[in-house]
N, CA and C atoms of all chains as a GROMACS GRO file, in nm:
protein
  657
    1ASP      N    1   9.637   9.921  11.087
    1ASP     CA    2   9.620   9.769  11.170
    1ASP      C    3   9.490   9.736  11.171
    2ILE      N    4   9.480   9.580  11.167
    2ILE     CA    5   9.341   9.500  11.187
    2ILE      C    6   9.294   9.491  11.325
    3GLN      N    7   9.191   9.544  11.342
    3GLN     CA    8   9.120   9.513  11.456
    3GLN      C    9   9.038   9.411  11.459
    4MET      N   10   9.038   9.371  11.596
    4MET     CA   11   8.942   9.238  11.617
    4MET      C   12   8.839   9.290  11.723
    5THR      N   13   8.715   9.247  11.709
    5THR     CA   14   8.632   9.313  11.799
    5THR      C   15   8.551   9.184  11.828
    6GLN      N   16   8.575   9.100  11.967
    6GLN     CA   17   8.492   8.993  12.025
    6GLN      C   18   8.428   9.010  12.129
    7SER      N   19   8.283   8.942  12.099
    7SER     CA   20   8.191   8.956  12.198
    7SER      C   21   8.118   8.836  12.230
    8PRO      N   22   8.061   8.801  12.353
    8PRO     CA   23   8.059   8.898  12.419
    8PRO      C   24   8.198   8.883  12.507
    9SER      N   25   8.196   9.017  12.595
    9SER     CA   26   8.358   8.973  12.697
    9SER      C   27   8.317   8.910  12.792
   10THR      N   28   8.222   8.902  12.824
   10THR     CA   29   8.162   8.766  12.974
   10THR      C   30   8.002   8.684  12.917
   11LEU      N   31   8.010   8.572  12.927
   11LEU     CA   32   7.913   8.468  12.906
   11LEU      C   33   7.894   8.415  13.029
   12SER      N   34   7.748   8.378  13.094
   12SER     CA   35   7.736   8.318  13.181
   12SER      C   36   7.668   8.180  13.147
   13ALA      N   37   7.712   8.075  13.150
   13ALA     CA   38   7.613   7.958  13.101
   13ALA      C   39   7.646   7.837  13.193
   14SER      N   40   7.565   7.733  13.155
   14SER     CA   41   7.528   7.629  13.241
   14SER      C   42   7.576   7.504  13.135
   15VAL      N   43   7.617   7.384  13.235
   15VAL     CA   44   7.725   7.271  13.144
   15VAL      C   45   7.579   7.211  13.084
   16GLY      N   46   7.637   7.186  12.947
   16GLY     CA   47   7.545   7.144  12.864
   16GLY      C   48   7.478   7.246  12.773
   17ASP      N   49   7.509   7.353  12.817
   17ASP     CA   50   7.460   7.485  12.696
   17ASP      C   51   7.556   7.488  12.575
   18ARG      N   52   7.496   7.547  12.463
   18ARG     CA   53   7.528   7.546  12.340
   18ARG      C   54   7.592   7.665  12.350
   19VAL      N   55   7.696   7.737  12.370
   19VAL     CA   56   7.772   7.880  12.384
   19VAL      C   57   7.805   7.884  12.231
   20THR      N   58   7.816   8.035  12.189
   20THR     CA   59   7.877   8.084  12.075
   20THR      C   60   7.911   8.247  12.104
   21ILE      N   61   8.064   8.242  12.036
   21ILE     CA   62   8.134   8.384  12.067
   21ILE      C   63   8.174   8.418  11.917
   22THR      N   64   8.177   8.544  11.889
   22THR     CA   65   8.188   8.618  11.759
   22THR      C   66   8.309   8.713  11.772
   23CYS      N   67   8.348   8.702  11.682
   23CYS     CA   68   8.490   8.794  11.611
   23CYS      C   69   8.434   8.845  11.516
   24ARG      N   70   8.446   9.001  11.499
   24ARG     CA   71   8.465   9.064  11.411
   24ARG      C   72   8.621   9.116  11.383
   25ALA      N   73   8.664   9.120  11.220
   25ALA     CA   74   8.791   9.205  11.184
   25ALA      C   75   8.769   9.341  11.142
   26SER      N   76   8.819   9.452  11.127
   26SER     CA   77   8.788   9.560  11.065
   26SER      C   78   8.804   9.538  10.893
   27GLN      N   79   8.846   9.450  10.890
   27GLN     CA   80   8.876   9.422  10.720
   27GLN      C   81   8.913   9.274  10.685
   28SER      N   82   8.909   9.245  10.535
   28SER     CA   83   8.883   9.119  10.558
   28SER      C   84   9.034   9.011  10.563
   29ILE      N   85   9.012   8.888  10.687
   29ILE     CA   86   9.155   8.815  10.666
   29ILE      C   87   9.124   8.692  10.661
   30SER      N   88   9.047   8.671  10.496
   30SER     CA   89   9.035   8.536  10.459
   30SER      C   90   8.995   8.456  10.578
   31SER      N   91   9.084   8.341  10.587
   31SER     CA   92   9.038   8.272  10.690
   31SER      C   93   9.137   8.247  10.800
   32TRP      N   94   9.218   8.326  10.817
   32TRP     CA   95   9.330   8.335  10.871
   32TRP      C   96   9.313   8.376  11.051
   33LEU      N   97   9.224   8.344  11.072
   33LEU     CA   98   9.174   8.330  11.210
   33LEU      C   99   9.176   8.208  11.318
   34ALA      N  100   9.256   8.193  11.408
   34ALA     CA  101   9.247   8.125  11.523
   34ALA      C  102   9.192   8.164  11.639
   35TRP      N  103   9.151   8.044  11.736
   35TRP     CA  104   9.084   8.064  11.869
   35TRP      C  105   9.174   8.003  11.965
   36TYR      N  106   9.176   8.039  12.052
   36TYR     CA  107   9.250   7.990  12.192
   36TYR      C  108   9.152   7.976  12.287
   37GLN      N  109   9.167   7.911  12.395
   37GLN     CA  110   9.159   7.900  12.521
   37GLN      C  111   9.247   7.888  12.643
   38GLN      N  112   9.224   7.970  12.721
   38GLN     CA  113   9.333   7.987  12.846
   38GLN      C  114   9.270   7.976  12.986
   39LYS      N  115   9.358   7.907  13.074
   39LYS     CA  116   9.281   7.934  13.208
   39LYS      C  117   9.398   7.990  13.288
   40PRO      N  118   9.376   8.004  13.428
   40PRO     CA  119   9.465   8.128  13.469
   40PRO      C  120   9.576   8.043  13.501
   41GLY      N  121   9.738   8.116  13.464
   41GLY     CA  122   9.854   8.086  13.499
   41GLY      C  123   9.860   7.987  13.375
   42LYS      N  124   9.811   7.982  13.285
   42LYS     CA  125   9.822   7.867  13.187
   42LYS      C  126   9.881   7.943  13.044
   43ALA      N  127   9.949   7.928  12.948
   43ALA     CA  128   9.963   7.986  12.785
   43ALA      C  129   9.839   7.927  12.723
   44PRO      N  130   9.834   8.012  12.621
   44PRO     CA  131   9.688   7.992  12.582
   44PRO      C  132   9.671   7.860  12.485
   45LYS      N  133   9.621   7.792  12.487
   45LYS     CA  134   9.594   7.673  12.413
   45LYS      C  135   9.510   7.669  12.285
   46LEU      N  136   9.555   7.630  12.157
   46LEU     CA  137   9.526   7.629  12.056
   46LEU      C  138   9.390   7.552  12.018
   47LEU      N  139   9.305   7.637  12.004
   47LEU     CA  140   9.167   7.500  11.924
   47LEU      C  141   9.131   7.474  11.798
   48ILE      N  142   9.103   7.647  11.748
   48ILE     CA  143   9.097   7.608  11.611
   48ILE      C  144   9.194   7.710  11.518
   49TYR      N  145   9.221   7.664  11.406
   49TYR     CA  146   9.289   7.736  11.329
   49TYR      C  147   9.245   7.757  11.192
   50LYS      N  148   9.266   7.861  11.127
   50LYS     CA  149   9.224   7.854  10.948
   50LYS      C  150   9.094   7.891  10.985
   51ALA      N  151   9.016   7.951  11.060
   51ALA     CA  152   8.878   7.987  11.096
   51ALA      C  153   8.802   7.834  11.172
   52SER      N  154   8.828   7.694  11.122
   52SER     CA  155   8.737   7.601  11.094
   52SER      C  156   8.794   7.509  11.126
   53SER      N  157   8.936   7.495  11.098
   53SER     CA  158   9.045   7.315  11.101
   53SER      C  159   9.014   7.316  11.271
   54LEU      N  160   9.000   7.195  11.355
   54LEU     CA  161   8.998   7.151  11.460
   54LEU      C  162   9.159   7.141  11.479
   55GLU      N  163   9.222   7.211  11.588
   55GLU     CA  164   9.348   7.138  11.621
   55GLU      C  165   9.357   7.005  11.718
   56SER      N  166   9.442   6.910  11.660
   56SER     CA  167   9.459   6.757  11.699
   56SER      C  168   9.457   6.769  11.846
   57GLY      N  169   9.338   6.670  11.886
   57GLY     CA  170   9.340   6.676  12.053
   57GLY      C  171   9.201   6.752  12.085
   58VAL      N  172   9.182   6.854  12.028
   58VAL     CA  173   9.085   6.911  12.077
   58VAL      C  174   8.911   6.840  12.052
   59PRO      N  175   8.874   6.843  12.181
   59PRO     CA  176   8.730   6.755  12.177
   59PRO      C  177   8.630   6.803  12.056
   60SER      N  178   8.568   6.728  11.978
   60SER     CA  179   8.489   6.779  11.881
   60SER      C  180   8.360   6.880  11.911
   61ARG      N  181   8.330   6.915  12.033
   61ARG     CA  182   8.252   6.972  12.103
   61ARG      C  183   8.296   7.144  12.030
   62PHE      N  184   8.408   7.193  12.018
   62PHE     CA  185   8.453   7.264  11.943
   62PHE      C  186   8.423   7.288  11.824
   63SER      N  187   8.401   7.393  11.757
   63SER     CA  188   8.370   7.400  11.622
   63SER      C  189   8.418   7.574  11.606
   64GLY      N  190   8.456   7.601  11.478
   64GLY     CA  191   8.470   7.744  11.450
   64GLY      C  192   8.407   7.765  11.290
   65SER      N  193   8.378   7.872  11.278
   65SER     CA  194   8.349   7.897  11.110
   65SER      C  195   8.340   8.044  11.088
   66GLY      N  196   8.316   8.062  10.968
   66GLY     CA  197   8.333   8.223  10.906
   66GLY      C  198   8.458   8.256  10.825
   67SER      N  199   8.455   8.355  10.745
   67SER     CA  200   8.562   8.396  10.662
   67SER      C  201   8.543   8.568  10.658
   68GLY      N  202   8.651   8.598  10.557
   68GLY     CA  203   8.620   8.734  10.571
   68GLY      C  204   8.641   8.809  10.689
   69THR      N  205   8.536   8.887  10.738
   69THR     CA  206   8.545   8.939  10.857
   69THR      C  207   8.462   8.910  10.944
   70GLU      N  208   8.378   8.809  10.947
   70GLU     CA  209   8.303   8.754  11.033
   70GLU      C  210   8.325   8.612  11.130
   71PHE      N  211   8.340   8.608  11.168
   71PHE     CA  212   8.373   8.402  11.262
   71PHE      C  213   8.306   8.418  11.399
   72THR      N  214   8.312   8.245  11.440
   72THR     CA  215   8.225   8.246  11.558
   72THR      C  216   8.308   8.107  11.599
   73LEU      N  217   8.308   8.146  11.712
   73LEU     CA  218   8.350   7.971  11.782
   73LEU      C  219   8.204   7.941  11.856
   74THR      N  220   8.188   7.831  11.821
   74THR     CA  221   8.066   7.712  11.918
   74THR      C  222   8.126   7.599  11.959
   75ILE      N  223   8.072   7.611  12.117
   75ILE     CA  224   8.110   7.481  12.226
   75ILE      C  225   7.966   7.389  12.201
   76SER      N  226   7.948   7.324  12.139
   76SER     CA  227   7.830   7.237  12.116
   76SER      C  228   7.745   7.191  12.267
   77SER      N  229   7.814   7.170  12.369
   77SER     CA  230   7.742   7.129  12.491
   77SER      C  231   7.858   7.170  12.605
   78LEU      N  232   7.844   7.277  12.659
   78LEU     CA  233   7.958   7.301  12.746
   78LEU      C  234   7.990   7.234  12.838
   79GLN      N  235   8.103   7.240  12.890
   79GLN     CA  236   8.137   7.086  13.005
   79GLN      C  237   8.228   7.174  13.115
   80PRO      N  238   8.244   7.108  13.244
   80PRO     CA  239   8.324   7.175  13.332
   80PRO      C  240   8.461   7.246  13.291
   81ASP      N  241   8.508   7.152  13.205
   81ASP     CA  242   8.650   7.169  13.144
   81ASP      C  243   8.670   7.330  13.107
   82ASP      N  244   8.532   7.340  13.036
   82ASP     CA  245   8.526   7.462  12.936
   82ASP      C  246   8.538   7.629  13.006
   83PHE      N  247   8.470   7.597  13.147
   83PHE     CA  248   8.507   7.741  13.166
   83PHE      C  249   8.637   7.811  13.217
   84ALA      N  250   8.668   7.900  13.098
   84ALA     CA  251   8.801   7.978  13.099
   84ALA      C  252   8.779   8.112  12.996
   85THR      N  253   8.873   8.155  12.946
   85THR     CA  254   8.879   8.268  12.908
   85THR      C  255   8.921   8.225  12.745
   86TYR      N  256   8.822   8.273  12.638
   86TYR     CA  257   8.871   8.269  12.482
   86TYR      C  258   8.929   8.379  12.444
   87TYR      N  259   8.969   8.345  12.336
   87TYR     CA  260   9.064   8.460  12.232
   87TYR      C  261   9.051   8.452  12.110
   88CYS      N  262   9.028   8.542  12.016
   88CYS     CA  263   9.040   8.523  11.886
   88CYS      C  264   9.159   8.609  11.833
   89GLN      N  265   9.235   8.539  11.725
   89GLN     CA  266   9.377   8.618  11.678
   89GLN      C  267   9.348   8.608  11.523
   90GLN      N  268   9.393   8.737  11.457
   90GLN     CA  269   9.408   8.714  11.328
   90GLN      C  270   9.534   8.717  11.295
   91TYR      N  271   9.593   8.635  11.197
   91TYR     CA  272   9.725   8.591  11.154
   91TYR      C  273   9.706   8.624  10.976
   92ASN      N  274   9.647   8.741  10.938
   92ASN     CA  275   9.632   8.725  10.792
   92ASN      C  276   9.741   8.837  10.800
   93SER      N  277   9.802   8.926  10.837
   93SER     CA  278   9.869   9.044  10.833
   93SER      C  279  10.034   9.009  10.953
   94PRO      N  280  10.112   9.033  10.899
   94PRO     CA  281  10.249   9.017  11.010
   94PRO      C  282  10.198   9.079  11.149
   95GLU      N  283  10.141   9.163  11.135
   95GLU     CA  284  10.093   9.241  11.292
   95GLU      C  285   9.979   9.180  11.355
   96TRP      N  286  10.045   9.077  11.393
   96TRP     CA  287   9.906   8.983  11.469
   96TRP      C  288   9.801   9.084  11.543
   97THR      N  289   9.664   9.071  11.533
   97THR     CA  290   9.580   9.114  11.675
   97THR      C  291   9.518   9.048  11.705
   98PHE      N  292   9.466   9.062  11.834
   98PHE     CA  293   9.357   8.970  11.912
   98PHE      C  294   9.246   9.031  11.967
   99GLY      N  295   9.140   8.957  11.968
   99GLY     CA  296   8.999   9.000  12.052
   99GLY      C  297   9.048   9.023  12.219
  100GLN      N  298   8.942   9.103  12.248
  100GLN     CA  299   8.976   9.151  12.419
  100GLN      C  300   8.971   9.045  12.502
  101GLY      N  301   8.896   8.887  12.447
  101GLY     CA  302   8.893   8.806  12.536
  101GLY      C  303   8.715   8.795  12.557
  102THR      N  304   8.699   8.673  12.592
  102THR     CA  305   8.558   8.622  12.670
  102THR      C  306   8.580   8.541  12.740
  103LYS      N  307   8.508   8.582  12.873
  103LYS     CA  308   8.538   8.497  12.976
  103LYS      C  309   8.392   8.420  12.975
  104VAL      N  310   8.416   8.248  13.008
  104VAL     CA  311   8.277   8.207  13.006
  104VAL      C  312   8.309   8.169  13.152
  105GLU      N  313   8.194   8.193  13.244
  105GLU     CA  314   8.179   8.197  13.339
  105GLU      C  315   8.034   8.049  13.354
  106ILE      N  316   8.041   8.043  13.515
  106ILE     CA  317   7.954   7.976  13.556
  106ILE      C  318   7.844   7.987  13.571
  107LYS      N  319   7.730   7.956  13.519
  107LYS     CA  320   7.579   8.018  13.546
  107LYS      C  321   7.523   7.948  13.669
  108GLU      N  322  10.675   6.703  11.640
  108GLU     CA  323  10.618   6.780  11.716
  108GLU      C  324  10.676   6.967  11.744
  109VAL      N  325  10.641   7.026  11.700
  109VAL     CA  326  10.666   7.174  11.708
  109VAL      C  327  10.686   7.199  11.839
  110GLN      N  328  10.781   7.257  11.944
  110GLN     CA  329  10.862   7.232  12.058
  110GLN      C  330  10.868   7.436  12.001
  111LEU      N  331  10.834   7.503  12.119
  111LEU     CA  332  10.893   7.656  12.161
  111LEU      C  333  10.915   7.664  12.314
  112VAL      N  334  11.048   7.687  12.320
  112VAL     CA  335  11.104   7.675  12.467
  112VAL      C  336  11.169   7.818  12.500
  113GLU      N  337  11.078   7.894  12.584
  113GLU     CA  338  11.148   8.021  12.606
  113GLU      C  339  11.206   8.052  12.721
  114SER      N  340  11.313   8.129  12.770
  114SER     CA  341  11.407   8.107  12.830
  114SER      C  342  11.457   8.316  12.876
  115GLY      N  343  11.508   8.319  12.960
  115GLY     CA  344  11.559   8.451  13.022
  115GLY      C  345  11.513   8.555  13.094
  116GLY      N  346  11.365   8.536  13.118
  116GLY     CA  347  11.256   8.619  13.208
  116GLY      C  348  11.319   8.656  13.346
  117GLY      N  349  11.276   8.753  13.372
  117GLY     CA  350  11.328   8.752  13.563
  117GLY      C  351  11.278   8.879  13.606
  118LEU      N  352  11.318   8.913  13.700
  118LEU     CA  353  11.304   9.069  13.768
  118LEU      C  354  11.432   9.154  13.721
  119VAL      N  355  11.353   9.279  13.664
  119VAL     CA  356  11.471   9.366  13.613
  119VAL      C  357  11.417   9.492  13.674
  120GLN      N  358  11.520   9.630  13.737
  120GLN     CA  359  11.438   9.730  13.745
  120GLN      C  360  11.429   9.814  13.605
  121PRO      N  361  11.358   9.920  13.655
  121PRO     CA  362  11.316   9.997  13.519
  121PRO      C  363  11.441  10.055  13.500
  122GLY      N  364  11.428  10.057  13.348
  122GLY     CA  365  11.552  10.107  13.286
  122GLY      C  366  11.631  10.014  13.209
  123GLY      N  367  11.629   9.903  13.294
  123GLY     CA  368  11.729   9.784  13.259
  123GLY      C  369  11.668   9.716  13.140
  124SER      N  370  11.788   9.630  13.099
  124SER     CA  371  11.771   9.532  13.002
  124SER      C  372  11.756   9.410  13.008
  125LEU      N  373  11.694   9.306  12.931
  125LEU     CA  374  11.694   9.186  12.960
  125LEU      C  375  11.697   9.125  12.781
  126ARG      N  376  11.758   8.979  12.780
  126ARG     CA  377  11.754   8.956  12.694
  126ARG      C  378  11.687   8.806  12.642
  127LEU      N  379  11.575   8.785  12.618
  127LEU     CA  380  11.512   8.685  12.586
  127LEU      C  381  11.526   8.588  12.506
  128SER      N  382  11.533   8.446  12.510
  128SER     CA  383  11.555   8.364  12.411
  128SER      C  384  11.423   8.258  12.350
  129CYS      N  385  11.442   8.150  12.250
  129CYS     CA  386  11.344   8.090  12.222
  129CYS      C  387  11.430   7.998  12.155
  130ALA      N  388  11.425   7.868  12.189
  130ALA     CA  389  11.456   7.742  12.116
  130ALA      C  390  11.352   7.663  12.047
  131ALA      N  391  11.366   7.625  11.924
  131ALA     CA  392  11.264   7.603  11.844
  131ALA      C  393  11.318   7.446  11.809
  132SER      N  394  11.236   7.333  11.805
  132SER     CA  395  11.260   7.242  11.759
  132SER      C  396  11.135   7.143  11.704
  133GLY      N  397  11.174   7.062  11.614
  133GLY     CA  398  11.002   6.999  11.533
  133GLY      C  399  11.006   7.030  11.420
  134PHE      N  400  11.053   7.164  11.385
  134PHE     CA  401  11.003   7.195  11.249
  134PHE      C  402  11.148   7.257  11.177
  135THR      N  403  11.139   7.291  11.053
  135THR     CA  404  11.262   7.365  10.978
  135THR      C  405  11.231   7.536  11.010
  136PHE      N  406  11.272   7.522  11.122
  136PHE     CA  407  11.318   7.675  11.187
  136PHE      C  408  11.356   7.786  11.092
  137SER      N  409  11.435   7.799  10.997
  137SER     CA  410  11.479   7.863  10.870
  137SER      C  411  11.357   7.913  10.805
  138SER      N  412  11.271   7.808  10.804
  138SER     CA  413  11.151   7.834  10.679
  138SER      C  414  11.043   7.929  10.743
  139TYR      N  415  11.041   7.969  10.849
  139TYR     CA  416  10.921   8.029  10.947
  139TYR      C  417  10.953   8.139  10.955
  140GLU      N  418  10.844   8.253  10.954
  140GLU     CA  419  10.857   8.370  11.023
  140GLU      C  420  10.808   8.348  11.181
  141MET      N  421  10.840   8.432  11.250
  141MET     CA  422  10.860   8.434  11.366
  141MET      C  423  10.790   8.540  11.474
  142ASN      N  424  10.772   8.560  11.589
  142ASN     CA  425  10.685   8.641  11.629
  142ASN      C  426  10.714   8.621  11.775
  143TRP      N  427  10.672   8.756  11.875
  143TRP     CA  428  10.682   8.746  12.002
  143TRP      C  429  10.558   8.836  12.034
  144VAL      N  430  10.490   8.726  12.147
  144VAL     CA  431  10.351   8.815  12.207
  144VAL      C  432  10.340   8.823  12.351
  145ARG      N  433  10.279   8.882  12.405
  145ARG     CA  434  10.313   8.906  12.573
  145ARG      C  435  10.198   8.910  12.607
  146GLN      N  436  10.153   8.910  12.750
  146GLN     CA  437  10.004   8.928  12.817
  146GLN      C  438  10.042   8.977  12.959
  147ALA      N  439  10.040   9.092  13.005
  147ALA     CA  440  10.047   9.191  13.117
  147ALA      C  441   9.911   9.121  13.196
  148PRO      N  442   9.978   9.090  13.357
  148PRO     CA  443   9.881   9.027  13.444
  148PRO      C  444   9.772   9.093  13.470
  149GLY      N  445   9.627   8.963  13.441
  149GLY     CA  446   9.531   8.986  13.416
  149GLY      C  447   9.517   9.075  13.298
  150LYS      N  448   9.560   9.057  13.182
  150LYS     CA  449   9.511   9.144  13.095
  150LYS      C  450   9.515   9.048  12.960
  151GLY      N  451   9.494   9.133  12.843
  151GLY     CA  452   9.483   9.024  12.744
  151GLY      C  453   9.619   9.004  12.638
  152LEU      N  454   9.594   8.970  12.525
  152LEU     CA  455   9.716   8.926  12.435
  152LEU      C  456   9.757   9.044  12.347
  153GLU      N  457   9.919   9.076  12.369
  153GLU     CA  458   9.932   9.152  12.265
  153GLU      C  459  10.062   9.144  12.188
  154TRP      N  460  10.057   9.156  12.059
  154TRP     CA  461  10.157   9.115  11.974
  154TRP      C  462  10.273   9.234  11.990
  155VAL      N  463  10.387   9.164  11.992
  155VAL     CA  464  10.510   9.244  12.024
  155VAL      C  465  10.608   9.276  11.922
  156SER      N  466  10.619   9.194  11.826
  156SER     CA  467  10.731   9.214  11.754
  156SER      C  468  10.734   9.051  11.620
  157TYR      N  469  10.756   9.120  11.504
  157TYR     CA  470  10.752   8.999  11.390
  157TYR      C  471  10.905   8.980  11.316
  158ILE      N  472  10.919   8.869  11.288
  158ILE     CA  473  11.036   8.854  11.210
  158ILE      C  474  11.029   8.764  11.088
  159SER      N  475  11.096   8.794  10.977
  159SER     CA  476  11.063   8.712  10.856
  159SER      C  477  11.138   8.597  10.889
  160SER      N  478  11.138   8.472  10.785
  160SER     CA  479  11.204   8.345  10.779
  160SER      C  480  11.366   8.402  10.784
  161SER      N  481  11.404   8.528  10.689
  161SER     CA  482  11.555   8.502  10.688
  161SER      C  483  11.604   8.618  10.772
  162GLY      N  484  11.489   8.697  10.855
  162GLY     CA  485  11.550   8.816  10.929
  162GLY      C  486  11.536   8.943  10.861
  163SER      N  487  11.500   8.968  10.732
  163SER     CA  488  11.517   9.071  10.697
  163SER      C  489  11.429   9.170  10.648
  164THR      N  490  11.272   9.100  10.729
  164THR     CA  491  11.171   9.220  10.760
  164THR      C  492  11.142   9.206  10.890
  165ILE      N  493  11.116   9.309  10.951
  165ILE     CA  494  11.070   9.323  11.078
  165ILE      C  495  10.963   9.411  11.131
  166TYR      N  496  10.895   9.381  11.227
  166TYR     CA  497  10.784   9.514  11.233
  166TYR      C  498  10.775   9.480  11.426
  167TYR      N  499  10.776   9.582  11.481
  167TYR     CA  500  10.723   9.597  11.645
  167TYR      C  501  10.609   9.675  11.676
  168ALA      N  502  10.545   9.661  11.749
  168ALA     CA  503  10.434   9.705  11.794
  168ALA      C  504  10.472   9.876  11.872
  169ASP      N  505  10.376   9.963  11.849
  169ASP     CA  506  10.414  10.088  11.889
  169ASP      C  507  10.492  10.108  12.042
  170SER      N  508  10.430  10.030  12.096
  170SER     CA  509  10.425  10.019  12.259
  170SER      C  510  10.572   9.983  12.267
  171VAL      N  511  10.660   9.941  12.186
  171VAL     CA  512  10.800   9.854  12.216
  171VAL      C  513  10.899   9.933  12.143
  172LYS      N  514  10.845   9.997  12.001
  172LYS     CA  515  10.935  10.052  11.889
  172LYS      C  516  11.034  10.160  11.968
  173GLY      N  517  11.177  10.086  11.956
  173GLY     CA  518  11.267  10.166  11.951
  173GLY      C  519  11.370  10.150  12.088
  174ARG      N  520  11.269  10.043  12.152
  174ARG     CA  521  11.375   9.978  12.292
  174ARG      C  522  11.358   9.821  12.265
  175PHE      N  523  11.275   9.774  12.191
  175PHE     CA  524  11.332   9.593  12.184
  175PHE      C  525  11.358   9.582  12.065
  176THR      N  526  11.450   9.472  12.039
  176THR     CA  527  11.532   9.441  11.903
  176THR      C  528  11.488   9.289  11.907
  177ILE      N  529  11.420   9.224  11.798
  177ILE     CA  530  11.384   9.120  11.761
  177ILE      C  531  11.500   9.033  11.700
  178SER      N  532  11.547   8.928  11.697
  178SER     CA  533  11.679   8.875  11.576
  178SER      C  534  11.646   8.725  11.619
  179ARG      N  535  11.728   8.656  11.530
  179ARG     CA  536  11.672   8.505  11.514
  179ARG      C  537  11.866   8.491  11.454
  180ASP      N  538  11.838   8.337  11.459
  180ASP     CA  539  11.999   8.271  11.450
  180ASP      C  540  11.963   8.149  11.379
  181ASN      N  541  11.931   8.144  11.286
  181ASN     CA  542  11.853   8.018  11.204
  181ASN      C  543  11.951   7.906  11.215
  182ALA      N  544  12.073   7.908  11.225
  182ALA     CA  545  12.207   7.783  11.241
  182ALA      C  546  12.159   7.706  11.377
  183LYS      N  547  12.096   7.819  11.460
  183LYS     CA  548  12.112   7.744  11.618
  183LYS      C  549  11.937   7.735  11.666
  184ASN      N  550  11.848   7.732  11.550
  184ASN     CA  551  11.706   7.750  11.583
  184ASN      C  552  11.688   7.804  11.672
  185SER      N  553  11.720   7.922  11.663
  185SER     CA  554  11.685   8.029  11.781
  185SER      C  555  11.641   8.160  11.774
  186LEU      N  556  11.530   8.207  11.858
  186LEU     CA  557  11.470   8.336  11.844
  186LEU      C  558  11.512   8.406  11.956
  187TYR      N  559  11.545   8.550  11.949
  187TYR     CA  560  11.570   8.615  12.032
  187TYR      C  561  11.450   8.774  12.064
  188LEU      N  562  11.488   8.832  12.175
  188LEU     CA  563  11.396   8.932  12.194
  188LEU      C  564  11.519   9.022  12.305
  189GLN      N  565  11.582   9.144  12.267
  189GLN     CA  566  11.650   9.200  12.326
  189GLN      C  567  11.563   9.336  12.387
  190MET      N  568  11.558   9.339  12.532
  190MET     CA  569  11.465   9.470  12.558
  190MET      C  570  11.550   9.540  12.654
  191ASN      N  571  11.555   9.683  12.594
  191ASN     CA  572  11.609   9.806  12.668
  191ASN      C  573  11.506   9.877  12.730
  192SER      N  574  11.562   9.976  12.822
  192SER     CA  575  11.505  10.064  12.854
  192SER      C  576  11.319  10.018  12.902
  193LEU      N  577  11.335   9.910  12.985
  193LEU     CA  578  11.217   9.854  13.057
  193LEU      C  579  11.166   9.936  13.142
  194ARG      N  580  11.035   9.947  13.129
  194ARG     CA  581  10.946   9.990  13.201
  194ARG      C  582  10.846   9.918  13.305
  195ALA      N  583  10.759   9.956  13.397
  195ALA     CA  584  10.653   9.867  13.472
  195ALA      C  585  10.555   9.788  13.362
  196GLU      N  586  10.538   9.884  13.290
  196GLU     CA  587  10.433   9.836  13.152
  196GLU      C  588  10.452   9.725  13.085
  197ASP      N  589  10.576   9.685  13.074
  197ASP     CA  590  10.653   9.575  13.032
  197ASP      C  591  10.642   9.453  13.086
  198THR      N  592  10.576   9.465  13.238
  198THR     CA  593  10.567   9.332  13.310
  198THR      C  594  10.494   9.253  13.231
  199ALA      N  595  10.527   9.160  13.160
  199ALA     CA  596  10.443   9.053  13.132
  199ALA      C  597  10.468   8.912  13.141
  200VAL      N  598  10.412   8.795  13.092
  200VAL     CA  599  10.483   8.683  13.021
  200VAL      C  600  10.490   8.676  12.900
  201TYR      N  601  10.608   8.688  12.832
  201TYR     CA  602  10.617   8.645  12.700
  201TYR      C  603  10.649   8.554  12.636
  202TYR      N  604  10.582   8.503  12.538
  202TYR     CA  605  10.569   8.388  12.456
  202TYR      C  606  10.593   8.430  12.306
  203CYS      N  607  10.690   8.307  12.282
  203CYS     CA  608  10.775   8.303  12.135
  203CYS      C  609  10.667   8.228  12.046
  204ALA      N  610  10.632   8.314  11.910
  204ALA     CA  611  10.500   8.213  11.848
  204ALA      C  612  10.532   8.159  11.693
  205ARG      N  613  10.526   8.063  11.638
  205ARG     CA  614  10.509   8.035  11.526
  205ARG      C  615  10.376   8.010  11.450
  206ASP      N  616  10.359   8.118  11.369
  206ASP     CA  617  10.179   8.131  11.350
  206ASP      C  618  10.089   8.054  11.444
  207VAL      N  619  10.030   7.978  11.428
  207VAL     CA  620   9.946   7.947  11.579
  207VAL      C  621  10.015   7.850  11.681
  208LYS      N  622  10.116   7.815  11.655
  208LYS     CA  623  10.192   7.762  11.797
  208LYS      C  624  10.258   7.800  11.877
  209TRP      N  625  10.275   7.813  11.981
  209TRP     CA  626  10.310   7.898  12.098
  209TRP      C  627  10.399   7.839  12.190
  210GLY      N  628  10.502   7.889  12.246
  210GLY     CA  629  10.594   7.815  12.384
  210GLY      C  630  10.474   7.817  12.504
  211GLN      N  631  10.547   7.796  12.598
  211GLN     CA  632  10.491   7.816  12.762
  211GLN      C  633  10.476   7.953  12.820
  212GLY      N  634  10.584   8.038  12.753
  212GLY     CA  635  10.590   8.188  12.796
  212GLY      C  636  10.717   8.149  12.955
  213THR      N  637  10.793   8.269  12.924
  213THR     CA  638  10.873   8.314  13.022
  213THR      C  639  10.853   8.481  13.104
  214LEU      N  640  10.822   8.502  13.259
  214LEU     CA  641  10.778   8.620  13.303
  214LEU      C  642  10.870   8.713  13.299
  215VAL      N  643  10.837   8.813  13.253
  215VAL     CA  644  10.915   8.943  13.306
  215VAL      C  645  10.848   9.043  13.384
  216THR      N  646  10.937   9.078  13.488
  216THR     CA  647  10.910   9.172  13.586
  216THR      C  648  10.987   9.290  13.611
  217VAL      N  649  10.917   9.424  13.564
  217VAL     CA  650  10.988   9.506  13.578
  217VAL      C  651  10.964   9.607  13.717
  218SER      N  652  11.056   9.585  13.833
  218SER     CA  653  10.999   9.669  13.927
  218SER      C  654  11.120   9.724  14.046
  219SER      N  655  11.146   9.790  14.082
  219SER     CA  656  11.229   9.846  14.185
  219SER      C  657  11.221   9.771  14.312
   0.00000   0.00000   0.00000
């Protein structure tokens, strides 16, 4: 199985901060990586697919980068609506795996 | 627009069974691999099962192998998850997913 290691698990930040979340795969997944945002009681919302493609309707302050085994999600200027939990997902293999999640909290 | 709508969740006793359904629309269902993913209360996301577009290739997470069965009906644009011998730890929201497109989920609660 491909293991996904996401860090940090919790992040405290202020509105306007630049935020970076990292996801590392245990083996190469090319660019088959997605990032999701999840708020309590809601389904995960797709932000980024294929490592760096922005899903339609997602604000441009969100960006993704990386390939192979190292990936990052960057929020260029954190907004009040961005306080949530973020997950990475590899879909290179049929047996998907997810990062453990990063909770972005208000500092 | 891709739409995935899950149904069939509910409260079931330990050892019981439940069948989840996922109605797909907005894309050519028969051309796509499909998956089930779940999320236990307060926990992260866990992949459950995969089925190829034709249904000929299937995979399961170790945690559900031998108890859950994934299937699809391409004529009805539908995906299914038959869950048997349910345990308390199967309590979760279950999501139907086509690559990075997910439904809204259906809650399964296993409790006496």
